[in-house]
C-alpha positions in Angstrom: 51.1 76.7 89.3 52.4 79.1 91.9 51.6 78.8 95.6 50.0 82.3 95.5 47.5 81.3 92.8 46.7 78.1 94.6 45.9 80.0 97.9 43.8 82.5 96.0 41.7 79.8 94.4 41.2 78.0 97.8 40.1 81.2 99.5 37.6 81.9 96.7 36.1 78.4 97.0 35.7 78.9 100.8 34.1 82.3 100.3 31.6 80.9 97.8 30.6 78.0 100.2 30.1 80.5 103.1 28.0 82.8 100.9 25.8 79.9 99.8 25.3 78.7 103.4 24.4 82.1 104.8 22.1 82.8 101.9 20.2 79.6 102.7 20.0 80.5 106.3 18.7 84.0 105.5 16.2 82.6 103.1 14.7 80.4 105.9 14.2 83.3 108.2 12.9 85.6 105.6 9.3 87.0 106.2 6.5 86.2 103.7 6.3 88.6 100.8 2.9 89.9 99.6 1.8 92.4 97.0 0.2 95.7 98.0 -3.3 94.7 96.9 -3.2 91.6 99.0 -1.9 93.7 101.9 -4.9 96.1 101.6 -7.3 93.2 101.4 -5.8 91.6 104.6 -6.1 95.0 106.4 -9.8 95.4 105.4 -10.4 91.8 106.5 -9.0 92.5 109.9 -6.2 90.0 109.5 -3.3 92.5 110.2 -2.3 93.1 113.8 0.7 95.5 113.5 2.5 97.3 110.7 5.8 99.3 110.5 6.0 101.8 107.7 9.4 102.9 106.5 8.9 105.0 103.3 7.7 102.6 100.7 8.6 99.5 102.8 5.8 98.0 104.8 6.4 95.2 107.3 4.3 93.8 110.0 2.6 90.9 111.8 -0.7 89.2 111.1 -3.1 88.2 113.8 -2.0 84.6 113.4 1.6 85.6 114.3 3.2 85.3 110.8 5.5 88.0 109.6 5.0 89.7 106.2 6.6 92.3 104.0 5.2 94.5 101.2 6.2 97.4 99.1 3.8 100.4 98.6 3.7 101.7 95.0 5.2 105.1 94.4 1.8 106.8 94.3 -0.2 108.5 97.0 -2.8 106.3 98.8 -4.9 108.6 101.1 -7.1 105.6 102.1 -4.3 103.6 103.7 -4.1 105.3 107.1 -7.9 105.5 107.7 -8.2 101.8 106.8 -5.5 100.9 109.3 -7.0 103.0 112.0 -10.5 101.7 111.3 -9.3 98.1 111.7 -7.4 98.8 114.9 -4.0 98.1 113.4 -1.0 99.2 115.5 0.9 101.6 113.3 4.6 102.2 113.9 7.1 104.5 112.0 10.9 104.5 111.8 13.0 107.5 112.6 15.4 108.6 109.9 18.9 107.1 110.5 21.6 109.6 111.3 25.3 108.8 111.3 27.1 109.2 114.6 29.9 111.7 115.1 32.4 108.9 115.3 31.3 107.4 112.0 31.3 110.8 110.3 34.9 111.4 111.6 35.9 107.9 110.5 34.5 108.4 107.0 36.2 111.8 106.7 39.6 110.6 107.8 39.6 107.3 105.9 41.5 108.6 102.8 44.2 110.1 105.0 44.5 106.9 107.1 44.7 104.8 103.9 47.6 107.0 102.5 49.5 106.8 105.8 49.1 103.0 106.0 50.2 102.5 102.4 53.3 104.7 103.1 54.2 102.7 106.2 53.8 99.5 104.3 56.1 100.5 101.5 58.7 101.9 103.9 58.7 98.7 105.8 59.1 96.6 102.7 62.0 98.8 101.6 63.9 98.0 104.7 63.1 98.4 108.3 61.1 101.6 108.4 62.0 105.0 107.4 65.1 105.3 109.4 65.9 101.7 109.9 68.6 99.6 108.3 68.7 99.9 104.5 65.6 102.1 104.6 65.0 105.0 102.3 65.8 107.5 105.1 68.9 105.6 106.3 71.4 107.1 103.9 73.1 108.8 106.8 73.6 105.6 108.8 76.8 103.6 108.8 77.0 100.5 106.5 79.6 98.8 108.7 78.8 95.2 109.4 79.2 94.0 113.0 80.7 90.5 113.0 80.2 88.3 116.0 82.7 85.7 117.3 81.1 82.7 115.5 80.9 84.4 112.1 84.7 84.3 111.4 86.6 81.1 111.9 90.0 82.3 110.5 92.9 82.5 113.0 96.5 83.4 112.8 97.3 79.8 112.0 95.7 80.3 108.6 98.0 83.2 107.8 101.4 82.3 106.5 104.3 84.0 104.7 104.0 87.3 106.5 105.6 86.7 109.9 106.6 90.3 110.5 103.2 91.7 109.6 101.5 89.1 111.7 103.7 90.0 114.8 102.6 93.6 114.5 98.9 92.8 114.7 99.4 90.0 117.2 100.3 92.7 119.7 97.0 94.4 119.1 95.1 91.3 120.0 97.3 90.8 123.1 96.5 94.4 124.2 92.8 93.8 123.8 92.9 90.6 125.8 95.3 91.8 128.5 95.7 95.6 128.5 97.2 95.7 132.0 100.5 94.1 130.8 101.1 97.1 128.6 99.6 99.9 130.7 101.7 99.2 133.7 104.7 100.2 131.6 103.0 103.3 130.4 102.2 102.1 126.9 99.0 103.0 125.2 97.0 101.0 122.7 97.7 102.0 119.1 94.8 104.0 117.6 95.2 102.7 114.1 97.1 100.2 112.0 97.6 100.7 108.3 98.4 97.6 106.3 100.1 98.4 103.0 101.1 96.0 100.2 100.5 94.7 96.7 97.1 93.1 95.9 96.7 89.5 97.0 99.3 89.5 99.8 96.9 88.9 102.6 95.9 92.2 104.1 92.2 91.4 104.4 93.0 87.9 105.5 95.1 89.4 108.4 92.1 91.6 109.4 89.9 88.5 109.4 92.4 86.7 111.6 92.4 89.6 114.0 88.7 89.3 114.2 88.9 85.6 114.8 91.5 85.9 117.5 90.5 89.1 119.4 87.0 87.9 120.4 85.8 91.5 120.5 83.2 93.3 118.3 84.5 93.8 114.8 83.1 96.3 112.4 83.9 95.8 108.7 83.3 98.4 106.0 84.7 99.3 102.6 86.1 102.7 101.8 83.6 103.1 98.9 80.6 102.6 101.3 81.0 106.1 102.8 80.4 108.3 99.8 77.2 108.2 97.7 75.0 110.6 95.8 73.9 112.7 98.8 76.0 115.6 100.1 77.3 115.0 103.6 76.4 111.3 103.7 80.0 110.2 104.0 80.7 112.4 107.1 77.4 111.3 108.6 78.3 107.6 108.1 81.7 108.1 109.7 80.1 109.7 112.8 77.5 107.0 113.0 80.1 104.3 112.7 82.2 105.7 115.5 79.2 106.2 117.7 78.3 102.5 117.3 81.9 101.6 118.0 81.9 103.6 121.2 78.9 101.7 122.5 80.7 98.4 121.8 84.2 99.4 123.0 86.7 97.8 123.1 86.3 97.0 119.5 88.0 97.0 116.1 87.0 98.9 112.9 88.3 97.5 109.7 88.2 99.8 106.6 89.2 98.0 103.4 90.6 100.0 100.5 90.8 103.3 102.5 92.3 105.1 99.5 88.8 105.5 98.2 88.2 108.3 100.8 91.7 109.0 102.1 93.4 110.6 99.1 95.3 113.8 99.1 93.1 116.8 99.8 92.9 119.5 97.2 93.4 117.3 94.2 89.7 117.2 93.2 87.6 119.8 91.3 85.4 120.7 94.3 88.2 122.2 96.4 87.4 122.0 100.1 83.8 121.2 99.5 84.4 117.9 97.8 82.3 115.2 99.3 85.3 112.8 99.6 87.3 115.4 101.4 84.5 116.1 103.9 84.4 112.4 104.7 88.2 112.4 105.2 88.0 115.4 107.5 85.4 113.7 109.6 87.5 110.6 109.8 90.5 112.6 110.9 88.5 114.3 113.7 87.0 111.0 114.9 90.4 109.2 115.0 92.2 111.9 116.9 90.1 114.9 117.8 89.0 116.6 121.0 86.8 113.6 121.9 88.9 110.6 122.6 87.9 107.1 121.3 89.3 104.9 124.0 89.3 101.2 123.1 88.6 101.7 119.4 91.3 100.4 117.0 91.0 101.3 113.4 92.7 98.9 110.9 92.9 100.0 107.3 94.2 98.2 104.2 95.3 99.7 100.9 97.7 99.0 98.1 98.0 102.8 97.3 99.7 104.2 100.3 101.4 106.9 98.1 98.1 108.7 97.5 96.9 108.9 101.1 96.7 112.2 102.9 99.6 113.0 105.2 97.3 114.0 108.0 95.9 110.5 108.0 99.3 108.8 108.2 100.6 110.7 111.2 101.1 109.0 114.6 98.0 109.3 116.7 95.8 108.3 113.9 97.7 105.5 112.2 100.4 104.7 114.7 101.7 101.7 112.8 102.2 101.1 109.1 102.5 97.4 108.5 104.1 96.4 105.2 102.6 93.2 103.8 104.9 92.4 100.9 105.2 89.6 98.5 106.3 86.4 100.2 109.9 85.1 99.8 110.7 81.5 98.9 110.2 80.4 102.6 106.9 82.3 102.8 105.7 80.8 99.6 106.4 77.3 100.9 104.5 78.1 104.1 101.5 79.4 102.1 101.5 76.4 99.8 101.5 74.1 102.8 98.4 75.9 104.3 96.5 75.6 101.0 97.6 72.0 100.4 95.9 71.0 103.7 92.6 71.9 102.2 93.0 69.3 99.5 91.7 65.8 100.5 94.5 63.9 98.8 98.0 64.9 97.6 100.7 62.7 96.2 104.4 63.4 95.5 104.2 67.2 95.7 107.6 68.9 96.5 106.8 72.2 98.2 110.4 73.5 97.9 110.4 72.9 94.1 107.0 74.7 93.8 108.1 77.6 96.0 111.3 78.0 93.9 109.3 77.9 90.7 106.8 80.6 91.7 108.9 83.8 92.2 106.9 86.9 92.6 103.7 85.1 93.4 101.3 86.6 96.0 99.3 84.6 98.4 96.2 84.9 96.2 98.1 83.6 93.2 99.5 80.6 95.2 95.9 79.8 96.2 94.9 80.0 92.6 97.8 77.7 91.7 96.6 75.0 94.1 93.0 75.4 92.8 94.1 75.1 89.2 96.1 71.9 90.0 93.0 70.4 91.7 91.0 71.3 88.6 93.6 69.6 86.3 93.4 66.5 88.5 89.6 66.5 88.4 89.7 66.9 84.6 91.8 63.8 84.4 89.5 61.8 86.7 92.3 61.3 89.3 91.8 60.4 92.9 94.6 62.7 94.1 96.5 65.8 93.1 100.2 65.2 92.2 103.2 67.2 90.9 102.3 66.7 87.3 99.0 68.7 87.9 100.9 71.4 89.7 103.4 71.8 86.8 100.6 72.0 84.3 98.8 74.6 86.5 102.0 76.6 86.8 102.5 76.6 83.0 98.9 77.8 82.5 99.2 80.6 85.0 102.6 81.8 83.7 102.1 81.3 80.0 98.4 81.0 79.5 96.3 78.0 78.4 97.5 75.8 75.5 95.9 76.5 72.1 96.1 73.0 70.7 93.4 73.5 68.1 95.3 76.4 66.5 96.4 75.6 62.9 99.9 76.8 62.1 101.9 76.3 58.9 105.2 74.3 59.2 107.1 77.3 58.0 105.7 79.5 60.7 106.3 76.8 63.3 109.9 76.6 62.2 110.3 80.3 62.4 108.8 80.3 65.9 111.2 77.5 66.8 114.2 79.4 65.7 112.9 82.5 67.5 112.6 80.7 70.8 115.8 78.8 70.4 117.6 82.2 69.8 116.3 83.4 73.2 117.3 80.2 74.9 120.8 79.9 73.5 121.7 83.5 74.3 120.3 83.0 77.9 122.4 79.8 78.3 125.6 81.2 76.9 125.8 84.6 78.6 127.0 84.5 82.3 124.9 85.5 85.3 121.6 84.9 83.6 118.7 82.9 85.0 118.7 79.3 83.7 116.1 78.4 81.0 113.4 76.2 82.6 111.4 75.4 79.5 111.1 76.2 75.8 107.9 75.6 73.9 106.4 76.4 70.5 102.9 75.4 71.6 100.8 78.5 71.3 99.8 79.8 74.7 97.6 82.8 75.3 98.6 85.4 72.7 102.1 84.0 72.2 103.1 81.5 69.5 106.0 80.3 71.7 107.5 80.9 75.1 111.0 80.7 76.6 110.7 80.5 80.3 113.5 81.4 82.7 113.4 80.7 86.4 115.7 82.4 88.9 117.6 80.1 91.3 117.1 82.6 94.2 114.7 85.4 94.9 116.0 88.7 93.5 115.9 91.7 95.7 117.8 94.1 93.4 118.6 94.2 89.7 122.2 94.7 88.5 123.7 96.4 85.4 125.3 93.3 83.9 122.2 91.2 84.3 120.0 94.0 82.8 122.4 94.2 79.8 122.3 90.4 79.4 118.5 90.6 79.5 118.5 93.0 76.6 120.7 90.6 74.6 118.3 87.7 75.4 115.4 89.8 74.2 117.2 90.5 70.9 118.1 86.8 70.4 114.7 85.9 68.9 114.8 88.4 66.0 118.5 87.7 65.3 117.8 84.0 65.0 115.0 84.7 62.5 117.4 86.8 60.4 120.3 84.4 60.5 118.5 81.1 60.0 115.3 82.1 58.2 116.4 85.2 56.3 113.3 87.1 57.3 111.8 89.3 60.0 108.5 88.8 61.7 106.3 90.9 64.0 106.7 88.4 66.8 109.6 90.4 68.2 107.7 93.6 68.8 107.1 92.9 72.5 110.8 91.9 72.9 112.0 95.2 71.4 109.5 97.2 73.5 110.8 95.6 76.7 114.5 96.0 75.7 114.0 99.7 74.9 112.2 100.2 78.3 115.1 98.5 80.2 117.8 100.5 78.3 116.0 103.8 78.9 115.5 103.1 82.6 119.2 102.3 82.9 120.1 105.8 81.5 117.3 108.0 82.9 116.5 106.4 86.3 119.2 104.1 87.6 122.4 106.1 86.6 123.9 103.1 84.9 125.4 105.0 81.9 129.0 106.3 82.1 128.3 109.1 79.6 125.1 110.5 81.2 126.2 110.0 84.8 124.1 109.4 87.9 121.6 112.1 87.3 117.9 111.3 87.0 116.5 112.5 83.7 113.0 111.3 84.0 110.5 111.9 86.8 107.8 109.5 87.8 104.5 110.2 86.0 102.0 111.9 88.3 98.6 111.0 87.1 96.4 113.8 88.3 92.7 114.4 87.9 93.2 115.6 84.3 95.6 112.9 83.3 99.3 112.9 83.0 100.6 116.0 84.8 104.4 115.2 84.4 106.7 118.2 83.9 109.6 118.3 81.5 112.8 118.6 83.5 115.6 118.3 80.9 116.5 120.3 77.8 116.1 119.2 74.2 119.9 118.8 73.8 120.1 116.6 76.9 117.2 114.6 75.6 119.0 113.9 72.4 122.1 112.7 74.3 119.8 110.4 76.4 118.4 109.0 73.1 121.8 108.5 71.7 123.0 106.6 74.8 119.9 104.4 74.8 120.6 103.7 71.1 124.2 102.8 71.9 123.3 100.3 74.7 120.7 98.6 72.4 123.2 98.4 69.5 126.0 97.0 71.7 123.7 94.3 73.1 122.3 93.5 69.7 125.9 92.8 68.5 126.6 90.6 71.6 123.5 88.5 70.9 124.4 88.2 67.2 127.9 87.0 67.9 126.6 84.4 70.3 124.2 83.0 67.8 126.7 83.1 64.9 129.0 80.9 67.0 126.3 78.4 68.0 124.5 77.7 64.7 124.8 73.9 65.1 123.2 74.1 68.6 120.3 76.2 67.2 119.6 73.6 64.5 119.6 70.7 67.0 117.2 72.7 69.4 114.9 73.5 66.5 114.8 69.9 65.4 113.9 68.9 69.0 111.2 71.6 69.2 109.6 70.6 65.9 109.5 67.0 67.0 108.3 67.4 70.6 107.0 71.1 70.7 108.3 71.5 74.3 111.7 70.8 75.8 112.6 70.9 79.5 115.7 71.8 81.5 117.4 68.5 81.1 116.9 68.4 77.3 118.2 72.0 77.0 121.3 71.1 79.0 122.0 68.1 76.7 121.7 70.3 73.6 124.0 73.0 75.0 126.6 70.4 76.0 126.6 68.8 72.5 124.7 65.6 73.5 121.7 64.2 71.8 118.6 65.3 73.7 116.7 62.6 75.5 113.0 62.1 74.6 110.5 63.7 76.9 109.7 61.9 80.1 106.5 59.9 80.0 104.6 60.7 83.1 103.4 57.7 85.0 100.7 58.4 87.6 101.7 57.4 91.1 98.1 57.0 92.1 95.2 55.1 90.6 92.9 56.9 88.2 89.3 57.0 89.0 87.1 55.0 86.7 84.7 57.6 85.2 82.8 55.0 83.2 80.5 52.4 84.8 81.6 48.8 84.2 78.0 47.7 83.6 76.9 50.4 81.2 77.9 51.0 77.6 81.1 52.9 76.8 79.3 55.4 74.6 75.8 56.9 74.9 73.1 55.5 72.7 72.5 57.3 69.4 69.8 60.0 69.1 66.6 58.8 67.4 66.2 59.8 63.7 64.0 62.7 63.1 
C-alpha cells in the first residue's frame, strides 16, 4: 500500500469523525419543528410571541421562550396575517439577500483565476517557472553547469602520461592564481586552449584537473548542448553562457566535443542560415569581438581538429593548441601506477612489463585493463590482484574473451594450428620483425586462433622493409594451409585484406615503389555531407600501373613466405603438435621450437597470495536440492 493511499484514507476518517461531531452539536441547538396546523393552533391559543416569515419558512419564539420552526404549505392562507395581528404576535420579515459587488467580481473572475493558477502550477513542476532553469521557456538559457571547488577532487597529481600537455595548462592555473607575475612582463592571459588528441587520452581529465587546481568558477558544457530544435537557440545559449561567465570572472569555460558546433562553415545544406553556423558565429564574436572578455578562459576538447573552422583556431580565440597524444612506454607506466594505487591489494605486478606489453593503449584503455584484472581476481576469489590476472586481462582486451564452449572438429583445429604456426614461423625467421609473444588456437572473439606479436620498443614511424615483412607474415597462414593440409580456408580473408591495404598504401601514399616513384596517387577521402566526395586524380593507364605494382609486391612477398615455410617444415610440425596438446604456447616455448629444442610444458601458475575461502566452513558444500513438485 502506497503512502499516498494511506494518507488519503487517514484524512477521510478524520473528516468523517468531524462531520459526525458537528452534526451532533448542530442537532442539539436545533429549534423544535412543528407542522403548520399546530403552528396555527398555537397562534390562536396565544402561545406565540414572535414570528419571522421568510417565504415558506416560518420561525419564531413562543411565550415560554422556546424556539420553533415550521413550513407553510405552498397554498395561499389569507387568514394567517389577521390571526397573527389579532393575537398580538410580533411579525418580522427578511429582506431578499443580495450579493456584494466583491462577491460578484470574485464569482465572475474565478474561472480565469483557476486557469492562471493551474498554468503556474504546471510551469513550476516543469522546472523553476516559465523562464527558470529547465523550464519550458528556458530554451534560450545556457545549459552550462557551474562547478564549485568542492565538487571536483581531481588534481594534476591524478593526471599522468601527458607531461607536455599538463605543463601547458599548468601555466593557465598559475596565471589565474598570480596574474601579476605574467603581467609585469607584458604577457596576457590566453583566451582559449584547444586540447586535441585521440579518444581516451585524458583531455576531459585534464580539464577536471584544471577545475580542481584553479579554485575559480568552472563552467562545463558539451558542444551538442547548444543546438536543439528551435532556431536561434544555440546563439542565445552562447550569449547567456558568456554573460554568466562575465559575472563570475575570472573563470573557466570548458566545452567538450566542440566539433559538434565548430565545423567548417558552408558545408551544410542551409548555407549561412544553418543553425550550427549561427552558433559558431556567436561563439567567434564572444571569444574575440568588440567586447572583451577579460578573465574568461575557454578550454575546448576535440578529437576532430581537422574539421574545425579556421576562424576558430586563430590566435586571439584559441591561442594554444595542446596535443594530448597516446602515451609512450614511460607514460603508460606512470598511468598504470596511478590506477594501481586505487586497488586495495596488488602482488607481484611488474609495471615495466605491463607498459611494454600495451603499445598504443590510451589512458582509458589502461584504466580498463586494471579494472579487468581486478574483475579476474574477484572471479577467482582472490584477496589481491597479481600479474597472472593482468596477463589474462591483457589477452582478453587484445584478442577477445575465450570461447571455451565452442565445439571444433580435430581436423579444423589442426588446420587452425598450421595456419597460426605459419604466421609465427615467418615472423620469427624474417629479420627486423616484432617477436612473437604468444600463439593460441583457443577461439577468441571472432577468430579461431591468434598469433600475437609485441614490439620491443614504441614505434614512431614504419619502414619499407618492415612493411614488406609484415605482408609476408600475413601470407604465412594461407601458405601453411596449402603446404601441410593441401586445402584453402576462408580464415585468411582478413590477412589478405590487410596485406593488400599495406601494399597499396606503399605504392600510392608513401612512395615506396621504385617503378611508380614518390608521387601520391591517392588522396585522402573527404567525407562530405553527401558521402564520399573524393575526386579522381590519376588516369586509367596510371591506375593500371599502380595495380600491377601492388600485384608485384604481393606476389614477391608471397614467394618469400612460401620459401620460409618450405625450409621449416619440421619446425611447423613440432609447433602444431605443441598447439594441439596445450592450445597456447608462450614466448619461451616458441624460442625452444625455433632453436630445435623440445618445448617445455606450460608454466603452472602458483598464486603468491592466499585465495579467499568463498565457502563457509560450517555450511554444506552444495546447496540443498529443490523440493519435488
